N, C-alpha and C positions, 0 to 999 in steps of 0.2 A: 446525863450527858451522853452515856453510851446509847441510850435510846434515840437521842437527837442525831448523833452521828451516824447510827444505823439507818435512820429515816432519811438523812441527807444522801447517803450512799445510794440507797434504794431509789430515792427520786432523781439522782443523777443518772443511774442506769436507765430509768424509765424515760428520761428526757433526752438521751443521747443514742437514738436508734440509727444515726446517720450512717455509719460504716455498714451496717447490715443492708440497709435500704440501697446504699450506693452500690454495693456488691451485686444485689439482685437486679438492679436496673442495668448494671454493666453486663451481666450474663444475658439479660433479656435482649439488649442491643446486639450483643455477639451473635446470639442464635438468630435474630432477625436478619442481620447482614449475612449470616451463612445461608440462611433460606433464600435470600435474593441471589447470592452466588450461585446456588445449585438450580434455581428455577428460571432466572433471567435468560441464560444462554439457550436453554431448551425452548422457551416460550418465544424468544425472538426468532430463533431458526424455524420453528413451526409456523410463525406468523409470516415470515418472508416466503417459505415454500408454499403456504396457502395462497398467498397474494399472487405468486408467480403462476401458479397452477390456475387459479381463477382468471387471471388476466389472459392467459393463452387460450383457455377453453372458451372464454367469452368471444373471442375473435375467430377461432378455428372451427368450433362445433357447428355455429350457424352456417358455415359454408358446405357442410356435409349434406349431400341429398337425404331426404327424410327416409327413404326406403332403405338406405345404407347405414343409417344411424343405428347403433346398438341399442340406444335408448328407446327407439320406436319398437324393436323387437321385444325387449323387457316389458313395454308397457302394453302391447297387443297380446302377447303370448302369456306372459306370467302375470300381468296385471301390476307390475312394479313400475314406479316412475321415480327413480333415484338420481338420475343424472350422473353417469359415471364420472368421477373426478379424475382428472389426469389424461382423459380422452384426447383432448386437443393437444396437449403436450406430447403424447405418444404419437399422434398423426404427424405433428411437426417434425419430430425426430426422424420418422420413417421418410417424410418428403425430402428433408435435408440430406439424408443418406443416399436417397435415389438420385438426387441431383448431383451430389458428388460422385456417384458411380457413373452417371451419364456424362459428366463433364471430363472425367478421366479418359474417355475414349476419343477417337479422332473426330468423330461427328460432333460430339459435345464441345470440344475445343474450338472447332470451326465456327459453331453458333456463338460460343462466348466472344471469339475475336470479332465476328460481324456485329454483335451488340456493342462491344467497345468502340469499334469504328463509328457507329451511330452515335454513341454518347460523346465521343471526342469531338463531334461537330456542335455540340451544344455549350455555349460560353460559360455558363456558370455551373451547370451540372458536371461538366468534365473535371473541374477543379475539386468539387466535393468527392466525386467518385474516385479520382486518382488518389487523393489524400487518404480516404477511408481504405482503399485497396492496398496502398502501401503500408499502412499501419497494420492491417490484418495479416498481410504477407510477413511483415517483420515479426509480429508476436507469435503467429502459428506455424511459422517455417521450422522444420525439424533441425536445421542447421543454425538457426538463429541463436544468438547469445544475449538477447533482450532479456533483461530482469533475471539473469542467471547468477549475478554476483552482487552481494550487499557490501558496501563500502562505507568508509567514514570520511568526510570531507569538512573543510571549514567553510561554513556558510551561516549567516550572510557576511560575516567579517572574520578576521583572524582572531583566533582564541575562542570562537564558538563553533562547536561541532554539531554535525547533523548526519543522520543516516540517509544514504542515497543508493541507487541502483544503477549499475552499468548497462547502458542500452546499446552499446556498440563502439566500434572504432570510428573516430572522427575522420572524415575524408572530404575531398573536394576543395572548395574555395576556403572554407573555415581553417582546415588544417594547413593549406597552402600560405595563409596570411599570418599564422602564429609561428613564433620561433620555437616553442616547447611542442613535444609530442603530446597532443591533447586527447582526452577521452570523452565521449558523450555519456553524461550521466543524468539521471532524473531524480530530482529532489521532490518527494511527495510532501503533502501537507496533512496536519492532524486535525480531526479524525478521519477526513476524507482522502485516502491516498490517490484517488482517481484525478485530482487536480494537483498541480504541482509546477516545478520549473525545469526547464532544460538548460544545463549548463555544459560548458566546454572547459574541463579542467586539466591542467597538466598532469601527466601520469605520475610524476614524482610526488605530487601533492595528495594522492589518493592513498588511503590506508585500508587494505583488504580486511573484511572481517570474516571470521569463521562460523558465524551463524548462517542459517539457511535463509532463503529468501522469505519463505513463509513465517519463520520467526521474527525476521526484520519487519515484515508488514504488520504482524500483530504488535510489535514494539511501537510502531509509528501510530496505529489505530488507537491503542490504549493510551497514548500520551506518555509512555514510559513506565506505565503501571506494571505491565506484564513483561518482565525483563528476561531475556533469553539467557540460558546458562553459558558459561565460559567454556567452549569446547576445545580450546587449544590444550596441547599436551603439556605435561609438566616441564619438559625441556624448553618448549616455547615460551611458557609463562616466565621462566627464570632467565632466558637468554634474549628474549625480545626487548627492544627498546621502546620506551614511551614517546609518543609524538609530542612535540612542543612547538607551538606557534612562535613563542618568543626566540627560540633557538634558530628557527628558520629564518625569521625576519633579521636576526643578527648576521647570519651567514650571507644573506642576500645583500645586506647593507655593506658588509666588509667587502664582498667581492665586487659591488658595483663601484664603490669608492675607489678600489685599487685599480679597476679597469678603466675608470672614466678619465679622459684626457683633460689637460689643464685647459680652461676657457680663457683664451687670450682676449676675446671681445669683452669680457665682463669689466666694468669700470673698477678701478683700483682706488682704495682709499687715500685721500690727499695727505701728504706728508705735513706734519705740523712742527713748528720750532725751527 
């Protein structure tokens, strides 16, 4: 009997290797995911940089005269034909800088104004040029406040929150037609933040976030996987209130019912009895 029990225990140990195998596969999966996490950002960054360099080089380098191309010198003198990577990108950077230096002067500004007058006479082109120029001036201007503040707003309905970016103070007809002091915000989409929605939200409905704009963009692109740390001070964490859509709706409902005048034109229920 003892031999039988010993054989049964040994056979049970041999037939039940599940936990060890499961632990090994779990560690293997963990190592694999860790490898992807380490390699994927570097590989994607290098791929995007390589694509950008090749894209610019393929369009700029052919415009360089052959006798001024450094590749021609390397081929004729040293016998090397390597095709300098990034040459077109470097030349494009130099050209853009020179154009900026020229347009900063009086003569350059005069030429730009003359070109803008010519473009303003073209029906379709003037609309595209005006919109693109205004966007770049808003984003690149030193005093611009576009995308300088990450905020939390309720969108697309009450009780659902999303991260947005303040693009500026609302002015003009939109502000004149609204009772509240509204702010222009941009609500990006995931995972492509370049597409989104422009909203005009009352200032009191905006909750300012202490995370940086870069952290908020990573938050949006990752779909909430990369969570920024809470950068508020201990005093702010203990003393700040939590926003509540239900409390806001109740407050608006009570104030609107108290301020609403009695409607004399509405039909009254007929008396019975």
